[in-house]
C-alpha positions, 0 to 999 in steps of 0.5 A: 781312065780305064782300070783293068779288073783283076780275076779273083777266085774264091780264095782271093775273095775269102782273103779280102773278106777276112782282111776287110773285117780284120786287117790285123789278122795274122797270116797263120789265122788268115790261112786257117780261115780261108782253108789254105796253108800259110805259104800259098796264102802269103803268096796270094796276099802279096799278089793282091797287094802287088796288083793293087787290089789291096791298096793299104792297111789302116786303123779305123778311127771313131770320129765321134770319140775324136770330137769330129761328129759334124758331117756335112755333104756339100754340092759344088758347082764349078764355073769351068768344067774343062779338064784343066779346071777339074784337075786344079779342083781335084788337086786342091780338094786333096789338100783340105783335111776336113774333106773326107770324100770328094766325088765328081757327079753327073748331075746339076752340080759337079761334085759332092763332098763329105766334110767332117768337122767338130761342129757347125762353127768349124764347118762354117769356117771350112766352107767360107775359108777353104771350100769356097776358095777352091779353084773354079767354085761357082756355088755350094749347097750344104746338107747336114747329116743328122745320123749315119745310118750305114757306113761300112765301106766295101763289105762284099764283092 
């Protein structure tokens, strides 16, 4: 699946940089920070949203304060890697709220999942009852994270 890249100039990049740091910035402050007037800034922002460069806005939550500080990375090997099996797995993964990220990997395993739970007991239940029951799962291997050293998302372009 090929997605067409969008041409961005320095003002577009500046808008994205400011919004990545503060998604709640007012249009007036955004315009001032990037050095354009309000109307062209607003038009550029709408275009970036329409073209899918900006896919949405959300609050960043502190998982530790929410009691969700147990992070495990799970290697998943599938029994079948034909397109229908991959689609079934992808669709099922989207339904498991504890799976924070899922990536198809070119390696000796097929997927790498980032799973967040409150503790090891909760993780064990998610692994045994939900992840192992996903379509076409042959085996899993778990790696427990001791500390997040860097977790910034897309910080630069």
